[in-house]
RODO-2510 file (C-alpha; in nm, 4 decimals, decimal comma):
residues 339
     n   res          X          Y          Z
     1     m    -7,9531   -12,8279    -2,2042
     2     n    -7,9347   -12,9519    -1,8648
     3     s    -8,2330   -12,9197    -1,6830
     4     a    -8,2450   -12,7566    -1,3137
     5     p    -8,1945   -13,0187    -1,0377
     6     e    -8,5183   -13,1063    -0,8611
     7     p    -8,5279   -12,9821    -0,4663
     8     a    -8,4556   -13,2734    -0,2299
     9     a    -8,7166   -13,3916    -0,0272
    10     p    -8,6954   -13,3482     0,3625
    11     p    -8,5785   -13,6764     0,5438
    12     w    -8,8561   -13,9274     0,6692
    13     w    -8,8277   -13,8165     1,0340
    14     a    -8,9231   -13,4605     0,9405
    15     w    -9,2287   -13,5506     0,7732
    16     r    -9,2989   -13,7859     1,0662
    17     a    -9,2534   -13,4923     1,3185
    18     q    -9,4264   -13,2252     1,1322
    19     l    -9,7270   -13,4472     1,1453
    20     g    -9,6821   -13,4965     1,5063
    21     v    -9,6693   -13,1401     1,5538
    22     r    -9,9581   -13,0748     1,2998
    23     l   -10,1653   -13,3386     1,5159
    24     r   -10,0872   -13,1534     1,8723
    25     n   -10,2054   -12,8348     1,7225
    26     w   -10,5560   -12,9770     1,5952
    27     r   -10,6039   -13,0905     1,9429
    28     a   -10,4647   -12,7669     2,1237
    29     a   -10,6891   -12,5912     1,9099
    30     h   -10,9971   -12,7920     2,0265
    31     l   -10,9470   -12,7388     2,4210
    32     t   -11,1470   -12,4525     2,5407
    33     p   -10,9701   -12,1512     2,6458
    34     a   -10,9204   -12,0362     3,0061
    35     d   -10,7496   -11,7861     3,1985
    36     s   -10,7139   -12,0225     3,5070
    37     l   -10,6582   -12,4363     3,4902
    38     t   -10,6475   -12,6797     3,7478
    39     l   -10,4646   -12,9930     3,6484
    40     t   -10,6875   -13,2898     3,7521
    41     q   -10,6391   -13,6602     3,6762
    42     r   -10,8422   -13,6398     3,3590
    43     r   -10,5642   -13,3858     3,1895
    44     v   -10,2496   -13,4974     3,3240
    45     y   -10,0519   -13,7591     3,0876
    46     i    -9,8105   -13,9740     3,1144
    47     l    -9,5516   -14,1706     2,9009
    48     p    -9,2139   -14,3088     2,9696
    49     t    -8,9025   -14,1101     2,8006
    50     r    -8,6618   -14,2482     2,5927
    51     a    -8,4702   -14,3301     2,8896
    52     g    -8,7459   -14,5070     3,0399
    53     l    -8,7653   -14,7428     2,7394
    54     l    -8,4201   -14,8263     2,7296
    55     l    -8,4685   -14,8541     3,0959
    56     a    -8,7007   -15,1236     3,0468
    57     a    -8,5294   -15,3007     2,7833
    58     t    -8,2508   -15,3726     3,0178
    59     l    -8,4644   -15,4895     3,2981
    60     g    -8,5836   -15,7259     3,0151
    61     v    -8,2597   -15,8343     2,9578
    62     l    -8,1355   -15,8242     3,3235
    63     l    -8,4875   -16,0404     3,3763
    64     i    -8,3997   -16,3155     3,1086
    65     a    -8,0336   -16,3231     3,2135
    66     s    -8,1605   -16,4142     3,5913
    67     i    -8,4219   -16,6808     3,4172
    68     n    -8,1385   -16,8725     3,2277
    69     f    -7,8848   -16,8896     3,4999
    70     q    -8,1035   -16,8524     3,8280
    71     l    -7,9011   -16,5483     3,9665
    72     n    -8,0930   -16,4505     4,2757
    73     l    -7,9266   -16,0974     4,3022
    74     g    -8,0414   -16,0565     3,9621
    75     y    -8,4051   -16,0910     4,0152
    76     l    -8,3005   -15,8421     4,3289
    77     l    -8,1666   -15,6229     4,0864
    78     t    -8,4201   -15,6469     3,8238
    79     f    -8,7104   -15,6055     4,0620
    80     l    -8,5777   -15,3312     4,3028
    81     l    -8,4938   -15,1066     3,9770
    82     a    -8,8569   -15,1691     3,8367
    83     g    -8,9931   -15,0732     4,1651
    84     c    -8,8431   -14,7329     4,1580
    85     a    -8,9216   -14,6837     3,7920
    86     a    -9,2754   -14,7689     3,9154
    87     a    -9,2432   -14,5348     4,2547
    88     s    -9,1166   -14,2672     4,0159
    89     m    -9,4084   -14,2318     3,7996
    90     v    -9,6438   -14,2023     4,0907
    91     t    -9,4607   -13,9298     4,2244
    92     g    -9,3845   -13,7499     3,8912
    93     y    -9,7691   -13,7965     3,8787
    94     g    -9,8347   -13,6301     4,2132
    95     n    -9,5603   -13,3687     4,1168
    96     l    -9,7993   -13,2281     3,8332
    97     r   -10,1555   -13,3055     3,9522
    98     g   -10,3422   -13,0573     4,1444
    99     m   -10,1456   -12,7471     4,0698
   100     t   -10,3039   -12,4397     3,9268
   101     l   -10,2273   -12,2418     3,5960
   102     q   -10,2700   -11,8572     3,5504
   103     a   -10,1906   -11,6181     3,2468
   104     a   -10,2006   -11,2691     3,3042
   105     p   -10,3259   -11,0427     3,0470
   106     p   -10,0203   -10,9591     2,8222
   107     q    -9,9175   -10,6071     2,7198
   108     p    -9,9600   -10,4546     2,3844
   109     v    -9,6272   -10,5147     2,1842
   110     f    -9,5305   -10,3693     1,8310
   111     a    -9,4898   -10,6134     1,5505
   112     g    -9,1537   -10,7670     1,4910
   113     r    -9,1281   -10,7921     1,8914
   114     l    -9,1718   -11,0750     2,1387
   115     a    -9,4601   -11,0597     2,3076
   116     l    -9,4907   -11,1712     2,6677
   117     l    -9,7122   -11,3963     2,8876
   118     d    -9,6904   -11,4271     3,2399
   119     v    -9,8038   -11,7406     3,3961
   120     r    -9,8431   -11,8125     3,8018
   121     l    -9,7909   -12,1696     3,9018
   122     i   -10,0127   -12,1629     4,2326
   123     n    -9,9183   -12,4907     4,4573
   124     a   -10,2332   -12,5352     4,7294
   125     r   -10,0331   -12,8574     4,8778
   126     r    -9,7636   -12,7972     5,1731
   127     g    -9,5000   -13,0108     4,9827
   128     p    -9,3136   -12,7884     4,7005
   129     r    -9,3266   -12,8967     4,3507
   130     l    -9,0027   -12,9229     4,1678
   131     a    -8,8636   -12,9185     3,8085
   132     i    -9,1959   -12,8213     3,6476
   133     g    -9,1043   -12,6826     3,2858
   134     i    -9,3754   -12,4627     3,0649
   135     a    -9,2830   -12,3940     2,7232
   136     r    -9,4982   -12,3567     2,3803
   137     y    -9,7392   -12,6704     2,2453
   138     g    -9,6512   -12,7692     1,8911
   139     a    -9,4698   -12,4795     1,7852
   140     l    -9,3641   -12,4295     1,4037
   141     d    -9,0935   -12,2377     1,2508
   142     p    -9,1665   -12,0080     0,9650
   143     r    -9,1080   -12,3028     0,7179
   144     g    -9,3774   -12,4614     0,8579
   145     l    -9,1346   -12,7421     1,0114
   146     p    -9,1203   -12,8228     1,4023
   147     v    -8,8976   -12,5939     1,6123
   148     k    -8,5882   -12,7972     1,7249
   149     s    -8,5156   -12,6454     2,0170
   150     v    -8,8138   -12,5502     2,2284
   151     r    -8,7595   -12,2933     2,4833
   152     w    -8,8434   -12,4381     2,8006
   153     v    -8,8777   -12,2316     3,1684
   154     w    -8,8097   -12,4595     3,4550
   155     a    -8,9405   -12,3934     3,7982
   156     d    -8,9670   -12,4931     4,1571
   157     v    -9,3111   -12,4289     4,3444
   158     p    -9,2575   -12,4123     4,6931
   159     g    -9,5242   -12,5469     4,9262
   160     q    -9,8551   -12,3459     4,9558
   161     g    -9,7049   -12,0876     4,7239
   162     q    -9,6428   -11,9464     4,4038
   163     t    -9,4021   -11,9084     4,1215
   164     t    -9,4524   -11,6799     3,8331
   165     v    -9,2611   -11,7590     3,4847
   166     r    -9,2637   -11,5863     3,1566
   167     i    -9,2948   -11,6895     2,7977
   168     s    -9,2226   -11,5382     2,5167
   169     w    -9,3214   -11,6022     2,1446
   170     l    -9,3423   -11,3647     1,7894
   171     p    -9,7058   -11,2706     1,6949
   172     p    -9,7100   -11,3101     1,3197
   173     r    -9,8522   -10,9391     1,2313
   174     r   -10,0192   -10,6606     1,3775
   175     g   -10,3804   -10,7207     1,5223
   176     l   -10,4997   -10,8844     1,8217
   177     w   -10,3676   -11,2339     1,8506
   178     p   -10,4602   -11,5406     2,1057
   179     a   -10,1714   -11,6907     2,2887
   180     p    -9,9893   -11,9762     2,2109
   181     p   -10,1217   -12,3444     2,3652
   182     l    -9,8759   -12,4309     2,6419
   183     t    -9,7519   -12,7419     2,8031
   184     a    -9,6520   -12,8107     3,1752
   185     e    -9,4200   -13,0898     3,1821
   186     t    -9,2148   -13,2884     3,4329
   187     r    -8,9858   -13,5640     3,4058
   188     y    -8,9265   -13,5959     3,8086
   189     p    -8,7562   -13,7780     3,9727
   190     m    -8,5883   -14,0375     3,7391
   191     g    -8,6542   -13,9015     3,4114
   192     v    -8,7910   -14,2284     3,2701
   193     f    -9,1538   -14,1342     3,2472
   194     r    -9,2853   -13,7631     3,0966
   195     i    -9,5516   -13,6481     3,2653
   196     w    -9,7704   -13,3361     3,0872
   197     a   -10,0442   -13,1523     3,0486
   198     v   -10,1906   -12,8811     2,7586
   199     w   -10,3608   -12,5682     2,8864
   200     r   -10,4905   -12,3254     2,6069
   201     p   -10,4905   -11,9624     2,7715
   202     a   -10,7858   -11,7564     2,6751
   203     a   -10,5477   -11,4422     2,7215
   204     r   -10,5148   -11,2005     2,3464
   205     v   -10,2162   -10,9899     2,2739
   206     l   -10,2782   -10,6136     2,0984
   207     v    -9,9797   -10,6262     1,8145
   208     y    -9,9354   -10,2375     1,6818
   209     p    -9,7746   -10,1819     1,3461
   210     a    -9,4083   -10,1346     1,3328
   211     p    -9,3706    -9,7911     1,3247
   212     e    -9,1290    -9,6671     1,0317
   213     a    -8,7586    -9,6198     1,0594
   214     p    -8,6526    -9,3551     0,9443
   215     c    -8,9649    -9,1938     0,9980
   216     p    -9,0891    -8,8417     0,7246
   217     p    -9,1532    -8,5196     0,9377
   218     l    -9,4822    -8,4611     1,0912
   219     p    -9,7714    -8,3421     0,7898
   220     r    -9,8413    -7,9748     0,8160
   221     g   -10,1136    -7,8800     0,9969
   222     e   -10,5110    -7,7702     0,9193
   223     p   -10,6069    -7,4562     1,0129
   224     v   -10,9093    -7,4468     1,2677
   225     a   -11,1528    -7,2626     1,2143
   226     g   -11,2493    -6,9551     1,4697
   227     a   -10,8663    -6,9672     1,5452
   228     g   -10,7937    -6,6674     1,4261
   229     p   -10,4540    -6,6459     1,1494
   230     a   -10,2918    -7,0149     1,0914
   231     s    -9,9091    -7,0258     1,1225
   232     n    -9,7301    -7,2474     0,9384
   233     a    -9,5585    -7,5528     1,0789
   234     q    -9,2190    -7,5378     1,2053
   235     a    -8,9137    -7,7298     1,1384
   236     g    -8,8662    -8,0534     1,2839
   237     g    -9,2481    -8,1445     1,3025
   238     q    -9,3273    -7,8516     1,5801
   239     f    -9,6478    -7,6800     1,5823
   240     d    -9,7825    -7,3807     1,7409
   241     g    -9,8378    -7,4755     2,1120
   242     v    -9,4999    -7,5455     2,1707
   243     r    -9,1590    -7,3646     2,1721
   244     a    -8,8130    -7,3797     2,3096
   245     y    -8,7292    -7,3910     2,6485
   246     r    -8,6567    -7,0485     2,7978
   247     r    -8,4880    -6,9510     3,1775
   248     g    -8,8116    -6,9320     3,4339
   249     d    -9,0635    -7,1234     3,2561
   250     p    -9,2432    -7,3256     3,5389
   251     l    -9,1608    -7,7144     3,5108
   252     k    -9,5197    -7,7931     3,4459
   253     l    -9,5038    -7,6600     3,0979
   254     l    -9,1896    -7,8529     2,9946
   255     v    -9,2730    -8,1907     2,7884
   256     w    -9,0736    -8,4123     2,9638
   257     k    -9,1342    -8,6851     2,7244
   258     k    -8,9498    -8,4905     2,4369
   259     y    -8,6748    -8,4630     2,6927
   260     a    -8,6728    -8,8122     2,7925
   261     r    -8,5965    -8,8998     2,4292
   262     s    -8,3869    -8,6453     2,2761
   263     g    -8,2506    -8,4120     2,5781
   264     e    -8,4297    -8,1349     2,4514
   265     l    -8,6131    -7,9062     2,6421
   266     i    -8,9256    -7,8272     2,4918
   267     s    -9,1972    -7,5716     2,6794
   268     r    -9,5963    -7,5724     2,5966
   269     d    -9,6744    -7,2219     2,5210
   270     a    -9,9777    -7,1102     2,7178
   271     q    -9,9548    -6,7724     2,5448
   272     t   -10,0348    -6,8721     2,2218
   273     p   -10,2176    -7,1851     2,1855
   274     q   -10,2063    -7,4177     1,9143
   275     r   -10,3868    -7,3019     1,6097
   276     q   -10,3292    -7,6036     1,3829
   277     a   -10,4803    -7,9279     1,3915
   278     l   -10,2645    -8,1845     1,3019
   279     w   -10,4267    -8,4679     1,1755
   280     l   -10,2767    -8,7920     1,0591
   281     d   -10,4612    -8,9102     0,7488
   282     f   -10,4480    -9,2429     0,6314
   283     a   -10,4943    -9,1360     0,2641
   284     n   -10,2351    -8,8414     0,3062
   285     a    -9,9824    -9,0906     0,4123
   286     g    -9,7491    -9,1321     0,0983
   287     v    -9,8066    -9,3483    -0,2125
   288     l    -9,7395    -9,6735    -0,0078
   289     g    -9,9396   -10,0000     0,0851
   290     p   -10,1683   -10,0118     0,3464
   291     e    -9,9342   -10,1821     0,5849
   292     q    -9,6528    -9,9113     0,5224
   293     r    -9,9150    -9,6574     0,5614
   294     l   -10,0024    -9,8012     0,9170
   295     s    -9,6460    -9,8140     1,0024
   296     r    -9,5702    -9,4450     0,9043
   297     l    -9,9072    -9,3203     1,0771
   298     t    -9,7542    -9,5515     1,4061
   299     a    -9,4121    -9,3490     1,3711
   300     w    -9,6309    -9,0384     1,3641
   301     v    -9,8553    -9,0825     1,6287
   302     l    -9,5330    -9,1384     1,8361
   303     a    -9,3744    -8,8445     1,7237
   304     a    -9,6544    -8,6354     1,7661
   305     d    -9,7399    -8,7572     2,1529
   306     a    -9,3553    -8,7359     2,2376
   307     q    -9,4004    -8,3186     2,1902
   308     g    -9,7099    -8,3399     2,3566
   309     l    -9,9035    -8,2010     2,0251
   310     d   -10,2624    -8,2233     2,0053
   311     y   -10,3557    -8,4904     1,7145
   312     g   -10,5909    -8,6531     1,5167
   313     l   -10,6217    -8,9683     1,3268
   314     r   -10,8357    -9,0379     1,0287
   315     l   -10,8590    -9,3815     0,9052
   316     p   -11,1010    -9,5940     0,6669
   317     g   -11,4218    -9,6189     0,8460
   318     q   -11,2714    -9,4625     1,1732
   319     t   -11,1839    -9,0716     1,3106
   320     i   -11,0249    -9,0058     1,6524
   321     a   -11,0825    -8,6469     1,7438
   322     p   -10,7781    -8,4362     1,8344
   323     d   -10,6507    -8,4999     2,1573
   324     n   -10,3354    -8,5359     2,3601
   325     g   -10,1784    -8,7621     2,6300
   326     p   -10,1373    -9,1590     2,7100
   327     a   -10,5318    -9,2250     2,6539
   328     q   -10,4898    -9,0405     2,2909
   329     r   -10,1319    -9,2433     2,2547
   330     l   -10,3357    -9,5917     2,2994
   331     r   -10,6548    -9,4724     2,1556
   332     c   -10,4374    -9,4123     1,8167
   333     l   -10,2050    -9,6963     1,8309
   334     e   -10,4939    -9,9763     1,9412
   335     a   -10,7301    -9,8360     1,6065
   336     l   -10,4130    -9,8841     1,4138
   337     a   -10,3702   -10,2057     1,5198
   338     r   -10,7154   -10,3018     1,4398
   339     c   -10,7342   -10,1346     1,1133
***
């Protein structure tokens, strides 16, 4: 009987790269989070790039050849290139030092979608800062291996001005997540030195549960005490308090969100108030797992808000009273994200 072949071990360079990324993540985790950071000389680092190492080896060969063959022009070319490389190191260091980085609070997103972080690059000096790159620092893919293609965002910052760049990343799941650590880098002007700094923004992004698609109809409402006889919910999840548009209805009674989504005109019924309380209950969201129930409740919240209904939310250990409008939608979505 043949045994199953053992999985091939990752190449040695993959282990080395993964170890380097984990060391960078460990270092970034010990940085103090800040919404704004000015790059001083203690935060800017310099190392030669591969092109810089190749240039150093070339200069060494030229120097040895010039000494052996007593080539005066060889000496001139060697020291001229070495002087240009040294000048590029000073120029690149000054291109990054003194710049200020600021992060704007990111907008909430649904799980499975990219979160966006706006980073403002502020230049207080008169001269421009050229070829500044911003990217995630120490990124790993879902398998735990280093990301091969880091998405850099390059920008030039004018003198005594500012430029805004946008960084995107994918939060792992719902909840409140900190923004990933970032690195600012430049290789200006010759590309032989890598000058960079590491920054850990204090911004956090709230990730809502992903809405279930397709979503089942809204649940039946519960009779409101003292509101008279309750009527059943109509088909399509419409409750008392809304009805089909009639010619002559005032514009203020139209549910514009419903029209924007489906093109169907729905009016609020001012004569017949909503006599059923629409409760979106975690316990009555179906025989599903906790995350699937939260996804269904999220879809119900969006559907009830689109129809302009009064709705409440019941979660384990938390109850939100029935209401409507953008504030109610945000309260419910935030409660679902933090549940």
